[in-house]
N, C-alpha and C positions, 0 to 999 in steps of 0.2 A: 544671451540666455545663460546666466551664471548659475542659477539654482532652479530646481524643478520640484514639482509635487508628483507623487506616484500613488495611484489607487490600485489596489490588488483585490481581485475577486475570484473565487472558485466555488465549487460545490460545498467545500468544507468551511470557508471563512471569507471575510472581507475586511479590509482595513486600508489605512492611508499612511503614507510617510511624507512629511512636508519639509520644504526648504532644504533640499539635499544639494550639496555643492557638486558640480561636475568636475572631473569625470567620475562615473559610478559604474560598478559592476553588479549585475543582478544574476541570481541563480538559486539553486536548491540549498537549503540549510546544511551546514557541515556540523560535525560533532563539536560541541563547545560554543557554537554560535547561537545567539538569541534571534528568533524569527522576527523579521521586520524591524531590525535594529541596525543602525549604521556602525560599520566596523572599519577602522583605518587599515589600509593595506601597506602604508609606508612609502608609496611613490606618488603622493598627492591624489591617489585614487581611493575612494571609499567603496565598500562592498555592502550590499543589503541582501540577506536571504529572503526571498519572496515566496518560497514554497517550503512546506515542512519536510523534514529529512526523510519521511516515509514515502513521498511522491517520487519514486525512483526514476521515472522516465523523464523527469525534468532535469536537465543538466545542472551540475553544480556550478559550472561557469557557462552561462547561457548568453548573456547580453552585456555589451558595454555601451553606455550612454556618454556622449561627449559633445563639446561645443564645436561646430564646424567653422569654416573660415569666414562665413558671413554672419556669425552670431546666432545661428539656428541650432537645432538639435540633430546630432548624427546618431543613429541607432546601428550598432554593429553586431551581427551574429557571430560570436566568438567560439561557437562549438564546431567540432569537426563533422558532425553527422546530422544533428537535429535541424529541422527547418522551423521557421517562425512565420506566422501569418499576420499580415499587417492590414489594418483598416477594415471597413465594412465589406470591402471587396475580397478580403482574404488573400491579398497578394502575397506571394511566397518570397520570404527573405531566406536565401540559401546560406549554407555554412560559409563564413568569411565574407559575406556580402554586407553592404551597408546602405542605408537610405538617410536622407536629410529632410527635415521639416522645420517650419517656423512656428507651427501651432501644435495643438494637441495631437497625439497619435495613440491609436489603440493597437495593442500587441496581443496575439493569442499564442500561448505556449501549449505543449502537450498536457493532457489530462484536464482540459477545460479551464486552464488558468489564464485569466484575463488581466492585462496591465493597461492602465491609462496613464500616459505621461503628459504633463502640462507644464508650461512655464509657471514658476511660483508666483502666486498672487498674495502679497502681504495683507493680512487682516481677514482673508477668507477662512471660513470655518469648515467648508467642505467643497466639493467640486460643483456645487450649485451656485448660481449668481449671487454675489455677496449683497446685492441691492434688494433682495427679496425680503421685504419687511414683514411678511406674513409668517416668517420662521424666526424662532429664537432658540438659543442654547441655554440649558440649565447650568448655572454657575455652580462651582464647588469642586474642590480638589479632593478626590477620594483618597489619595495617597496619604494625606495628613491623618485621616482617621485610623489607618492601619498602624500608625506609630503612637496613637494614643493622645495626640495633641488636639485640644479643643473638642474632644470626643464627648458626645451627649451621653447622659445616663437616664435610665428609666425613671429614677426618682424625680428628675426635673419635670418630666411629663406629668407626674402625679401631684406635683406641688401646686401651690396656689399661684399660677401664672396666667398671663393673658392668653387669649385664644391664638393670637399671632405667635407668641413665644412657644406655646405648646405645639403649634404646627411646625415651627422651625426645629424643635427638638425631635418631633416624629420623623421629619425628613432626614435629620442627622442620624437617627438610629437606623433608618433604612440604608443610608449610604454606608454606614459602618458594616452592615451585613454584605453590601455589594463589594466592599474591598476584598472580602474572602473569595467571592465568586471570581473576581478578576485575576487573582493570583494563579500562578502555574499549578494546576491541580497535582496534589501528591508531593509537592516540594516542601522543604522546611519552611519557606516563607509562607506558603499556603496555610500550614498548620499553626504557625506562629500568629498569623493574622487572626485565625479563628479563636484561639484561646485568649489572645489579648483583647479582641473586640468583645468576646463573651464576658470576661471579667469586668471590663470597663462599663459596658452597657447596663449590666444587671447589678453592678457593685458587689462583686464576689471577691473573697480573699484569694481564692485559687480557682483556676479553671483548667480543665483537662480535655484533650481528645483521646479517647480510649477506643481502640479498634478490637474487633472480634476476629481472632485468627486461630484456626485449627482447634476450635472449641475452647479457647481460653481468651482472657482479656489481656491486652497489651497496651501500655501507655505509650502514645505516640508523641504527645507534646503537652507541656505544662506551662502555666503562667502564675507567678506570685505577685500580688498587688503590692505587698510591703517593700519588695526590692525592685519592682517594675522590670522583672526579667522573665524571659521565656526560654525554655530549654526543649530541644527536640531530641527524640530518641529513635534512631533508625537502625538499620541492620548492623551498622558499624559502632553502635553505642551499647553501653551496658543496659540491662533491663531495669526499668524504673518500677518500684513497687506500687501497687494500687493505693489510692487514698485510704487512710485508716477508716475502717468501718463501712467501706463502700460495697462490699461483696453482696450483702442482702439486697441493697438497692439495685445493683446491676442485674442480679438474677431476676428481680421483679420486672425490670424493663425488658429483659430478654423474653420473659414469659408473656407479659401483657402487650408488648410492642407499643407502649404509651409512655408519655413523660411521667416521671414519678418524683414527688417531693418528699423529703424526709424532714420531719419536725420532731426533735427529741422530746421525750416525756419529762414532766416536772417543770418547775418554775426556774427562773434564772437564779433566784436566791438559793434554791436547793443545790443547783449546780455549783454555785460559788462556794457554798458551805462545804461541799465535798471536795473542793479544790480540783474538780475535773473540768476539762475543756471539751465540750461536745459541739460538733459542727452541724449546722443545718446544711442540707445538701439537696441538689436537684440534678436529675439526669434525663436528657432527651434522646430518644433513639435515632440513629441514622439507619434508614431503610434502603435496601436495594430495590430494583424494579419488580422483584417477586414478593416484596413485603417482608423479607427476612432482615433481622437486625445484623448490621455489619459493624456497628460501633455505637458509641454514645458521645455526646458532648456533656461533660460533667462539671459541676461547680459546687463550691461550698462557701458558707458564710459562718465564720467562727462566732461562738457565743463567748463574750469576754466583757469584763467590767468596763473597759474603756471604749467599747464599741456600741453603736446603736443596736438595741435588741429587737431588730425587725425580722419577722418571719419571711420566708420566700413565698410570694403570692403567685396566684395562677397567671396573672399578666406577665410576671417575670418568667414563669415556666413556658408560657406561649412564645415569648421572645426567644427563649433558648431553643424551642422547637424550630423556629425560623433559621437560627444559626445551624442547628443540626442538619436541617434540610439543605442548606447551602453547602455544608461540608460533604454531605452524601452525594449531592449533585456533582460537585467537583470530582469526587472519587469515581463516580460513574463515568464522567467525561474522560478522566484519565484512563480508565479501563477500556473505554471505547476507542480512544486514540491509540492505545497500545495494541488493541486487537486489529485496528485498521493498519497500523504500521506492520504488524506481523503478517496480515493477510496480503499486503502488497508484495510480499516475497513469493506468493503463489498465485494470486488472483488479480485480474484487471480491476480498475475502479468500478466498471459496470457490474461485474460479478460480485465484488465486495459489497456494493450497494444492495444487491439482491439478498446476500447473506445477512446483511444488517436487518433487513425487513423480515427475514424468515430463517432463523438459525437452524431449523429442522432440515434445511437443505443439506446439511453436512452429515445427516444420519445415513447409516449404511443402507443400500438398496440396490436393486438391479436397474440399469439404465442403458439405453442405446447411446453409445459414445463413438467418437473417432479418436484414435490414439496415434500419436506421431513420435517416432524415434529419429533423432538426428545425430549422426556420428561425424567427428572431425577426421577426415582422411589425412594421413601423413603425420599424425601426432607424434608417433614414436621417433621418426627420423628427425623431426624438428626439435623435440625435447632433448634428444641426445646431443644435438649440435650446439644449442644455445644455452644449455645449463638450466638448473632448477629455478633460479630467480627470474630470468627472463621468460621461462616457460610459464610460470604462474601469471606473470603480467600479460603474456600473449593469450593464454587460454581464458583468462578473465575477460579480456577485451572481446574475444570471439564469442564466448558464451553470453556475454551481455548483449551483443548485437542480435544473436539468435533469440535470446529471451525476450527482447523488445518486440520481435515479430510475433511471438506467442501472445504477449500481453496486449498488443495493439489490436489483435483480433479476438480478444476476450477469451483466451484460452487459459488453462490451468497449468502452471509450471509444476509438474509432479516431482521431478527429481533430476539431479545431475549424477551420472554414473561415470566417473572418470572423465573422458573426453566426449561423453555422449549426453544428450539432453532428451528428456522424456516429457511430453506434453499431452493434454487431453482437452477435448471439447464435448459438450453435451451434458455436463454435470460440473458443479452442483446445480447451477441454474439451468433451466430448460432452454435448449438452443436447437430448434427444428432444423436449422441450416448448419449443423456442426461440421459436416463433411466439407462444405464449401469454406467455412472459416478455417479449418485445418489446412486445406489446400492453398488458400490465400496466404496463410502464414508460411507454408513451405515455399511458395513462389517468392515471397519477400526474402526468405533466407537465401534462396539461390541468387537473387539479384544483389545481395549484400556481399557475396563472397569475393567478387572482384575488387571492390573498394578495400576490403580487409586484406587481400593479398598485396595491394599497392601500399597500404599503410605499413605492413610488416615486411615489405620486399627486401629491405636491407638485412634483416635477420633470417628471413625464410625465402631466399632467392629461388629455391626449388619449388616453392609454392605448396599449397595445401588445398584440400577440397572438402566436400560434404557427401554423406550418404544418408538419404532420407527414406524411411519406410512408413507407410500410413495404412491403417486398417480400420474398418467400421464394423461395429457389432455390439452385442449385449455384454456388459461387464458388471462386476460387483464393485460399486464405488462407495467410498467412505474413507475414514482414517485408516490407511494401510500402514501407518507407522506404529506407535505405541503410546502409552500414557506418558512416557518420558520425552518422546520427540514426535510431534505431530507431522503427518504427511498425508495430505488428501490426494487420492488417486484411484486408479482402477486395478482390479485383479481379474484373472481368468484367461481363457483361451484367446479372446480378442487381443489382449495385451501381448501374449506370447507370439501370435502370428505377426503383429506389427513389428516386434523386435526381429523376428526371423526375416521378414521382408527387407528390413534395413540391411541385414547382413547379406542378402542375396543381390543387393545392388553391385557388390564387388564382382560376383560371378557373371553378371550381365554387362558389366562395364558401363553402367549408367549412374546418374546422380540420385534420382528419385523414382521410387516405385510405389504404386498404390494397389490395394487389393480390389477385386471385382466388386465387393460390397461398397467400397468407397466410390468406385466408378459409377455404379448404379445410383447411389445417392447424389452424385454430382449431376448425372444426366437428368434425374428427376427434379432437382433443385434448380438447375439452369433452365429447364424448360418451363418452369412456373414463375420465374422472376427475372428481372433485368440484371443478370450477373455477368461479369466478365467471363469469356469463354476460356477454358483450360484445354490444353492440347495433350492428348494421351495416345499411346499405341499399345495394342495387345502384344505382350512379349511371349508368354508361354503359360501352360498349365504346370503347376509345380506342387510337390509335396515337401514342405519344410521338415527338417529333422525334428522329431518329437511331436509332429502334428499328423493326425490320421487323415484329415480331410485334404482334398485337392484344392488349391487356390489358383484362380486365374489372375495373372499379374499384368499390370499396365505400367508402362513408363510414363512418368509425369513430366511435362515440359511447360513452364509458365508463359513463355513468349516465343513461340516457334515461328520460323520463317516459312514461306510457302514451299521452299525446297525440302524442308524437313517433313512437312505434311505429305508431300509427294513420295518421299522415301518411305514413310510409314505405310502408305497405301501399298506399295510394292512389297514391303516386308510382310504385312499381314496377309497378302495374297500368297506369298511363299509359305507362310506358316500354315495357312489353310490346306495347301497341297500336302505339306508334311503330315499334318494331323489326319488327313484322309489317306495316308500311306502312298500318296502319289509322289514318290521320290524323284522321278524324272522331271516332273513339272516343278517341284520345289528346287531342284538343282539348277534347272534352266533359269528360273527367276532369280535365284540367289547369285548365280555367276555374274550376271550383268549388274546386279545390285551392289555386290562387293567391289566390282570394278569401278563403278561410279562413286561409291562411298566407302573407300577402304578403311576409314577410321570409325565406321559404325560398328561397335563391338557386338551388339545383338545379332546383326546380320552375319558376322564372321562366326559367332557361336552357333547359330542355326545351321550355317553351311557345314560346319564341322560335324554336327549331329547327322545331317543328311549323308555326308561322305562316309561316316561310320556305319550307318545303316546299309548303304550300298555295298560297302566292303564286306559286310557280314551277310549279304544277300538276303536281307529281310524283306519279306513280302508285306508284312504288317508291322507297323511300328507302334510303340507305346508313346503317345504324345506327352505323357506326364514326365517332367524332369524331377527326379528324386534326389533330394539333398541329404547328405549324411553328416554334414558339419554346419554349425551355426554361421 
């Protein structure tokens, strides 16, 4: 198996790469790499980016495909953390593991990216059986049209030709328009293909793509037929003046939102006699999805003694409309791709898809949400010891792992505040089980901390931990950033309480605490659906600093052993005695509990409160813990 064929399919795109020599590395696109294109790595290995750069949870270096000792295909998971599912059975290929196969293999990566790897079959046009005679492929290389070679012109279609010839010309014209659609939207090549094809098809002397930006017209690309040259003007180029005499025509297009043709008054002889050169011109609008004009495709045909004196007809104007629609569609595709790439910084693919269908979900409103704060414990000590460069590398790795937990459970990454992460569930898309999703994400975070400690053990031998606080309630959700920097998230007391709860994990000596509102939502959700059971214990009633209300706090544990559950039952029994001012009963229960579990910080803390109350001879105790610091 020297060469292979690779089929790639996701919710966003599908494509194939054929006749690829082994070994080959697959992964997410890097800056400067072209998607689904073979790149030489220099060690007889080639690399193919199979996922766009915006799909952040697909590793940049995910898979290595190589020939095994028996001539078959070996698939190696080269990432340290991500798992890959193999075949229809979804068998798990764990980090650094490999499998071998002699035939086709199906691989499923994160974010619903599917790869099908097969031995290369010379002559096959797709992954369907090559012998299927009911299928045929339309011949024709569209790339030649983009360069103007053998390009058809509308005049050929209107000339006295046979029906077969006219059909071939029509097909050629359509293919020239398709070359524009195929280019990378918004690139110089995209605009160059548009103006070149426009001028060639309609036999114009000059063609322009003119965009509407901040209530003014800006020339983006031009093509001159006499020199066969195209020029692009982007942000790094000087501004190009509009075509002479185009202002009135452009304003007419802006007002009417229709294609406008300009035909000068007077005869050709009068123009010649006055030694003036007037241009015939045509402009077709580029419309966005709301029907607003975002630009025009513009062309002119000079009136000159040496040129054919042909007016611009409606058929030519219609063909220009097709080209303008192709350019507008490309720009819309570019905007959507940019928006998706930006959204993946905050939202999971599922939430992004909901936003794509209904942009109003981002509008400010009240919503019941669950908010999570996760702080990295030991950050200051680690950063002081390893220095700024390695601190940035370490914190990026840890926050990336924690962020994946949020995204994988369809949460919103609201913000990073130093060494703290803030996330939310329940908005912008409706999530009735938002509390369960948040707790699942928290459970995943807690399970990832040990692998992270092992990975960074050489630099952080003293270790580091997490502190997680979760609260559920009504919040004001929307763009909590500004017009300069977008930040979708929640505001209000629900957020403040979640932040305070995260801080109180230090006082109780535990890793994760949830509010009673989250506990109630968990109990309700777990009783009505087949969800994994979470383990919690009631810690105390507390009044956080700056918060008027009393919050009942619960320790959250993702995967508790029976001994922990038994300890919690004894603790909650002692807490009940204390809250009822039965100090003797609380002291008796806690004495044996602390003896059996001396490392349980909440038990030690509660015993201290009991001893303090006994020392002060209190007959009635206030069960509420009042916090004066964050």
